[in-house]
N, C-alpha and C positions, 0 to 999 in steps of 0.2 A: 641747884635750884634756886637758891637765894640770890646768887649773882645774876641770874636771869631776870629775876624780878627787879633787881636794882637797875638792870640795863633797860628794862621795859618802861619803868615809871618816867624817866625824862623824855623818852620818845613820845609817850602818850601826852605829857604835859606840853611838849613843844607842838605836837599836832593840835591840841585844843587851842593853844595860843594862836596858831595859824587859822584854824577853821572858825573860831568864834567871831572875829572881826568881819570876815568875808560873809558869814551868815547874816550878821547884823546889817552889813551894807545891802545884801540882797533883800532883806526884809523892808529895809528903809526905802529901797528903790520900788519894790512892789507896792508899798503903801503909798508912795508919792504918785505913782502911775494911777492907782485906783482913785486917789484923791483928785488928780487932775481930770480924770474922765468925767467926774461929775460936775 
């Protein structure tokens, strides 16, 4: 059970590292589009 947790943590961390920048880019893109529309 413990080794499973140890295996899981780096996977989740790396996923977050991948997901967070793309989400920030999407938010920025949406914000810029909204801003340009006005």
